C-alpha positions in Angstrom: 1.3 13.5 -29.2 4.7 13.2 -27.5 7.3 14.2 -30.1 10.6 12.3 -29.9 12.3 13.8 -32.9 16.0 14.4 -32.4 17.5 17.9 -32.6 21.2 17.1 -32.8 22.4 20.6 -32.2 20.3 21.0 -29.1 21.2 17.5 -28.0 24.9 18.3 -28.1 24.3 21.2 -25.8 22.2 19.2 -23.4 24.8 16.4 -23.2 27.6 19.0 -22.6 25.5 20.6 -19.8 24.8 17.2 -18.2 28.4 16.2 -18.3 29.5 19.5 -16.7 26.9 19.3 -13.9 27.4 15.5 -13.4 23.8 14.6 -14.4 22.8 11.0 -15.0 19.2 10.4 -16.0 17.2 7.4 -14.8 15.0 5.4 -17.2 11.3 4.9 -16.7 12.1 1.2 -16.3 14.4 2.0 -13.4 11.6 4.1 -11.8 9.3 1.0 -12.1 11.9 -1.4 -10.8 14.7 0.2 -8.7 16.5 -3.1 -8.6 17.7 -2.2 -12.1 19.4 1.0 -10.9 23.2 0.6 -11.0 24.8 -0.3 -7.7 27.2 2.6 -7.9 24.2 5.0 -7.9 22.5 3.2 -5.0 25.7 3.5 -3.0 25.9 7.2 -3.4 22.3 7.7 -2.5 23.0 6.3 1.0 24.3 9.7 2.1 21.7 12.0 0.5 18.6 13.5 1.9 15.3 12.8 0.0 14.8 16.4 -0.9 18.5 17.3 -1.5 19.2 19.3 -4.7 21.5 16.6 -6.0 21.1 15.1 -9.5 21.3 11.6 -8.1 18.0 12.1 -6.5 16.4 11.8 -9.9 16.8 8.1 -9.1 14.4 8.5 -6.2 11.5 9.4 -8.5 9.8 6.1 -7.8 6.9 4.7 -5.7 9.4 2.4 -4.0 11.5 4.6 -1.8 12.2 3.5 1.7 10.2 5.7 4.1 13.2 7.7 5.4 14.1 11.4 5.0 17.8 10.6 4.6 19.8 7.8 3.1 16.9 5.5 2.4 17.2 2.6 0.0 14.3 1.0 -1.9 11.4 -1.1 -0.7 8.0 -2.2 -1.8 5.3 0.2 -3.2 4.7 2.9 -0.6 1.1 2.6 0.6 -1.3 2.7 3.5 -4.3 0.5 3.9 -7.2 2.2 5.7 -9.2 -0.1 8.1 -12.9 -0.3 8.3 -12.7 1.2 11.8 -11.8 4.4 10.0 -13.6 4.2 6.7 -16.8 2.7 7.9 -17.0 0.3 4.9 -15.8 -3.4 4.8 -13.9 -3.0 1.5 -10.1 -2.7 1.6 -9.3 0.9 0.7 -5.6 1.2 -0.1 -3.7 4.4 -1.0 -0.4 4.8 -2.6 1.7 7.3 -0.6 3.4 10.2 -2.4 5.2 11.6 0.7 8.3 9.6 0.0 9.0 11.1 -3.4 11.5 14.0 -3.5 9.4 17.2 -2.8 6.9 15.0 -0.9 4.6 14.6 -3.9 4.4 12.2 -6.9 4.1 15.2 -9.2 7.9 15.3 -9.4 7.5 12.2 -11.5 4.9 13.7 -13.9 7.2 16.7 -14.3 10.1 14.4 -15.2 7.9 12.7 -17.7 7.4 16.0 -19.4 10.9 17.4 -19.2 13.2 14.4 -19.8 11.9 13.5 -23.3 12.5 17.1 -24.5 16.0 17.0 -22.9 17.2 13.7 -24.3 16.0 14.6 -27.8 17.7 18.0 -27.8 14.3 19.8 -28.2 15.0 21.6 -25.0 18.2 23.5 -24.5 19.1 23.8 -20.8 21.9 26.3 -21.5 19.6 28.9 -23.0 15.9 28.1 -22.4 13.9 28.4 -19.2 11.4 25.6 -18.3 8.0 27.0 -17.4 5.8 25.0 -15.1 2.1 26.0 -14.9 0.3 24.4 -12.0 -2.0 24.6 -9.0 0.8 23.6 -6.7 2.7 20.3 -6.6 3.5 20.0 -10.3 5.3 23.3 -10.5 7.3 22.3 -7.3 8.2 19.0 -9.0 9.1 20.9 -12.2 11.3 23.4 -10.4 13.0 20.5 -8.5 13.6 18.5 -11.7 14.8 21.6 -13.5 17.3 22.3 -10.7 18.6 18.7 -10.8 18.7 18.6 -14.6 20.7 21.9 -14.7 18.2 24.3 -16.2 16.4 27.5 -15.1 12.7 27.3 -14.2 9.7 29.5 -13.9 6.9 28.3 -11.6 3.3 29.5 -12.2 0.6 28.9 -9.6 -2.4 30.7 -8.1 -1.8 33.2 -5.4 -4.3 31.4 -3.1 -2.2 28.3 -2.7 -0.7 27.4 0.7 2.2 29.5 1.9 4.4 26.4 2.3 4.5 26.0 -1.5 5.6 29.6 -2.0 8.3 29.4 0.7 9.7 26.2 -0.8 9.7 27.5 -4.4 11.5 30.7 -3.4 14.6 28.6 -2.6 14.4 26.3 -5.6 12.7 27.9 -8.6 14.4 30.6 -10.6 11.2 32.7 -10.7 7.7 32.3 -9.2 4.7 33.9 -10.8 1.4 34.2 -8.9 -1.8 34.3 -10.8 -5.3 35.3 -9.6 -7.5 32.9 -7.7 -6.9 29.5 -6.2 -7.5 25.8 -7.2 -10.2 26.4 -9.7 -8.5 29.2 -11.6 -6.7 27.2 -14.2 -7.5 29.5 -17.1 -5.6 32.3 -15.5 -2.5 30.1 -15.4 -3.0 29.4 -19.1 -3.4 33.1 -19.8 -0.1 33.8 -18.2 1.5 31.1 -20.4 0.3 32.9 -23.5 1.7 36.1 -22.1 5.1 34.5 -21.6 5.0 33.0 -25.1 4.5 36.5 -26.6 7.2 38.1 -24.4 10.0 37.0 -26.7 11.9 35.2 -23.9 13.4 31.9 -24.8 11.2 29.5 -22.8 9.5 26.1 -23.2 6.2 25.6 -21.4 5.6 22.1 -19.9 1.9 22.2 -19.4 0.9 19.1 -17.4 -2.7 19.5 -18.6 -1.8 18.8 -22.2 1.6 17.3 -22.1 1.5 13.5 -22.9 4.7 13.0 -21.0 2.5 13.4 -17.9 0.2 10.7 -19.2 3.0 8.4 -20.2 4.8 8.6 -16.8 1.7 7.7 -14.9 0.6 5.0 -17.3 4.0 3.4 -17.1 5.3 4.1 -13.6 2.1 4.6 -11.4 0.2 1.9 -13.4 2.8 -0.7 -12.8 3.2 0.2 -9.1 -0.6 -0.2 -8.7 -0.5 -3.5 -10.5 2.3 -4.9 -8.3 0.5 -3.6 -5.2 -2.9 -5.1 -5.9 -1.4 -8.4 -6.9 0.3 -8.5 -3.5 -2.9 -7.6 -1.6 -5.1 -10.5 -2.8 -4.6 -13.9 -4.5 -7.6 -13.2 -6.7 -7.0 -9.7 -8.1 -8.9 -10.3 -11.2 -12.1 -10.9 -9.1 -11.4 -8.7 -6.1 -9.8 -5.5 -7.5 -12.9 -3.3 -8.1 -11.7 0.2 -8.8 -9.1 2.9 -8.8 -10.4 6.3 -7.6 -8.4 9.4 -8.5 -8.8 13.2 -8.5 -9.1 14.7 -11.9 -6.5 17.4 -11.4 -4.3 17.4 -14.5 -5.7 14.1 -15.6 -2.3 12.5 -15.6 -2.8 10.1 -12.7 -5.9 8.8 -14.4 -3.6 7.3 -17.0 -2.7 4.6 -14.4 -6.3 3.5 -14.7 -5.9 3.0 -18.4 -3.0 0.7 -17.6 -5.0 -1.2 -15.0 -8.0 -1.7 -17.3 -5.8 -3.5 -19.7 -4.7 -6.0 -17.1 -7.7 -6.5 -14.7 -11.1 -7.3 -16.2 -14.0 -5.3 -14.8 -12.0 -2.7 -12.8 -13.6 0.7 -12.9 -12.0 4.2 -13.0 -13.7 6.8 -10.7 -12.8 10.5 -11.2 -13.0 12.6 -8.1 -13.7 16.3 -8.0 -14.9 19.0 -5.7 -18.7 19.4 -5.3 -18.2 23.2 -5.2 -16.8 23.1 -8.7 -18.3 20.0 -10.4 -16.7 20.2 -13.8 -17.3 16.6 -15.0 -20.5 16.2 -13.1 -22.1 19.6 -14.0 -20.0 21.4 -16.5 -17.9 23.4 -14.1 -18.4 26.5 -12.0 -17.6 27.8 -8.6 -14.6 27.6 -6.3 -13.4 25.1 -3.6 -10.8 24.3 -1.0 -9.4 20.9 -2.1 -6.0 22.3 -2.7 -4.1 21.2 -5.8 -6.8 19.9 -8.1 -7.5 22.3 -11.0 -11.0 22.6 -12.4 -13.4 24.3 -14.9 -11.9 22.4 -17.8 -11.2 18.8 -18.9 -7.5 18.1 -19.2 -6.3 17.2 -22.7 -4.5 14.2 -21.3 -7.6 12.7 -19.7 -8.8 9.7 -21.7 -12.5 10.3 -20.9 -13.7 7.2 -22.7 -12.2 5.1 -20.0 -13.8 6.9 -17.1 -16.7 4.9 -15.5 -17.8 7.2 -12.7 -17.7 10.8 -11.5 -17.6 11.3 -7.8 -18.0 14.8 -6.2 -16.9 15.5 -2.7 -18.1 18.4 -0.6 -14.9 20.3 0.4 -16.1 20.7 3.9 -15.6 17.0 4.4 -11.8 17.0 3.8 -11.4 20.3 5.6 -13.0 18.7 8.7 -11.0 15.5 8.3 -7.6 17.1 8.1 -8.2 18.4 11.6 -9.4 15.0 12.8 -6.3 13.3 11.3 -3.7 15.9 12.5 -4.8 17.6 15.7 -3.8 15.6 18.9 -7.4 15.5 20.1 -8.5 14.1 16.8 -5.8 11.4 16.6 -6.6 10.3 20.1 -10.3 10.2 19.4 -9.6 7.9 16.5 -7.6 5.5 18.7 -10.3 5.6 21.3 -12.8 4.5 18.7 -10.8 1.5 17.5 -8.5 2.9 14.8 -5.1 1.1 15.2 -2.5 3.4 16.5 -0.1 2.7 13.6 -2.8 4.0 11.3 -4.0 6.9 13.4 -0.5 8.2 13.9 0.2 8.1 10.2 -2.8 9.8 8.7 -0.6 12.9 8.3 0.5 11.1 5.1 -2.8 12.3 3.5 -2.9 15.9 2.3 -6.1 17.7 1.5 -6.7 16.2 -2.0 -5.5 12.8 -0.6 -8.3 12.9 2.0 -10.8 13.8 -0.8 -9.5 10.8 -2.7 -10.1 8.6 0.4 -13.7 10.0 0.8 -14.3 9.3 -2.9 -13.1 5.7 -2.5 -15.5 5.3 0.4 -18.4 6.6 -1.7 -17.4 4.2 -4.5 -17.3 1.3 -2.0 -20.7 2.2 -0.6 -22.3 2.7 -4.1 -21.3 -0.8 -5.2 -21.8 -2.3 -1.8 -18.3 -3.8 -1.8 -17.4 -6.6 0.7 -14.4 -7.2 2.9 -12.4 -9.1 0.2 -12.8 -6.3 -2.4 -10.0 -3.8 -3.0 -10.2 -0.2 -4.0 -7.0 1.8 -4.8 -6.4 5.5 -4.6 -3.5 7.9 -4.2 -2.2 10.1 -1.5 -0.6 12.7 -3.8 1.1 14.5 -0.9 1.1 14.7 2.8 0.1 17.5 5.3 3.7 18.8 5.2 2.5 21.4 2.7 -0.6 22.4 4.6 0.3 23.2 8.2 -0.6 26.8 7.5 -4.1 25.6 6.5 -4.5 23.9 9.9 -3.4 27.2 11.6 -6.0 29.0 9.5 -8.7 26.6 10.5 -7.8 27.0 14.2 -8.0 30.8 13.8 -11.3 30.5 12.1 -13.0 27.8 14.2 -11.1 27.7 17.5 -8.9 25.2 19.2 -9.7 21.6 18.2 -11.3 19.7 21.1 -12.8 16.3 21.8 -16.3 17.6 20.8 -14.9 18.7 17.4 -13.3 15.3 16.9 -16.7 13.7 17.5 -18.3 16.1 14.9 -15.5 15.3 12.4 -16.1 11.6 12.9 -19.8 12.1 12.3 -19.0 14.0 9.1 -16.9 11.0 7.9 -19.6 8.5 8.9 -22.3 10.5 7.1 -20.6 10.2 3.7 -23.2 8.8 1.3 -23.6 8.0 -2.4 -24.9 11.5 -3.3 -23.4 13.5 -6.1 -22.1 10.5 -8.1 -22.8 9.4 -11.6 -22.1 6.2 -13.5 -21.1 7.2 -17.0 -22.7 5.8 -20.1 -21.4 6.3 -23.6 -23.0 9.7 -24.1 -22.2 10.9 -20.6 -18.6 10.3 -21.4 -18.9 12.0 -24.8 -20.5 15.0 -23.1 -17.5 15.3 -20.8 -15.0 14.8 -23.6 -16.7 17.5 -25.7 -16.0 20.0 -22.9 -12.4 19.8 -24.0 -13.4 21.8 -27.1 -13.8 25.1 -25.3 -10.5 25.0 -23.6 -8.2 23.2 -26.0 -9.6 24.0 -29.5 -11.0 27.5 -29.0 -8.5 28.9 -26.4 -5.3 26.8 -26.6 -5.1 26.2 -30.3 -5.2 22.4 -30.4 -6.3 20.7 -33.7 -10.0 19.7 -34.0 -8.8 16.5 -35.7 -6.9 15.5 -32.6 -9.9 15.9 -30.2 -11.9 13.7 -32.6 -9.1 11.2 -32.7 -9.0 11.0 -28.9 -12.6 9.9 -28.9 -12.9 7.8 -32.1 -9.4 6.3 -32.7 -8.3 3.7 -30.1 -4.8 3.9 -31.4 -4.5 7.5 -30.3 -3.9 6.6 -26.6 -2.2 3.3 -27.5 0.4 5.1 -29.5 1.3 7.2 -26.4 1.4 4.2 -24.2 3.9 2.4 -26.5 6.5 5.2 -26.2 8.1 4.2 -22.9 10.7 1.9 -24.4 11.7 4.5 -27.0 12.0 7.2 -24.2 14.3 4.8 -22.2 16.3 4.1 -25.3 16.9 7.8 -25.8 17.8 8.2 -22.1 20.3 5.4 -22.2 21.9 6.9 -25.3 22.1 10.3 -23.6 23.8 8.8 -20.6 26.2 6.9 -23.0 27.2 10.2 -24.6 27.9 11.9 -21.3 30.0 8.9 -20.2 29.2 9.7 -16.5 27.6 6.4 -15.6 30.5 4.5 -17.1 33.0 6.5 -15.1 31.0 6.0 -11.9 30.9 2.3 -12.4 34.6 2.0 -13.3 
């Protein structure tokens, strides 16, 4: 559970640090509704780049940034609707776009959700402790970024097999970068490194996205509300036409938005996407894959499995083909020649590798339920291809220059997506998946057996986390009041 107990001594240090470094912290409510951000803050954002290491960019942790690299204001929920000419299904597949968050990925929000509550309660001392961010990629980037903006030192942990762009960026932002063996599927090695750091005697705090309910709370509150607003704007009959939200399992945090949506739309289903080469939910987890950024071989502690309706596995060769189709000039032109509107074809770079896997999963979901042209399916483009240009270069070296014939093949790969390797989950299917948590979290990570039982049997377990957003915001507002910075800015 997310602990909001006040440590007054630590809080005094955090307030002093924030005042010295000119740090004002946004509330979750402001991230949901940027109209509530003070005008003085908005005015200063007009001269900042989206990725600038300036504390005011904390106010750009929202799904509603204007799609500009510098000086952008706020707009509607960032999204892209994929036409039938691309997806091959009549259903409306709509993806929230993470590119316009600072760092180019929504994980900066999840990291904020983990760090901010510890900071404003005084549990984390930015003057002496280092923030440790275990991740398979974007989360540790978001954590390092948030740490920098919030005035504390950071340690990023990620597998050595992740894209070079991640390491290049972290070298300039994180205090320290630790590479662990393996790639996307090697999450245990990350956890092992965390235990090693705990035993080192260094003054650290580990913000583990896989078990930290701040991750769940941020997505439930901020991503959930963004999705609700988006779907209500897409159709006049959302209760009838909104059919599902399809999300990669990853840390399990984004799936919390599905919990929010299920409470507001009757009959909407949550589909959990994973790689066929490491089918953890579908087949208890083994193997390795190339869908970068989604960890496997365990069920995240923050995943409310009782709410998951379907598991969808994607062959990683499909997104690896499609990122070339969507980003190589010959591929983009082939899409246009085959009826995909130019404004869509020219913007498919907004979908990174796991984003394409999400898209494919949404297509499989739409085919499975034979959805029609008025039906809406939501998913998320966690990041864009900005972090994967090296992967395109590797594919070119491996497979040769991309030509028209390759584009035709990639299109055929997309068109051949079927309803294989999917499972609708019954009560005991869900329970089987939930029970997989035991091996990671009880045996290896020291969680309480009573808590894993409560996650399954006690409905109030998840509801109690969901109710914490107003309390977190109350603590943030009090923290800002104590620094006095916002009052001075508005004077």
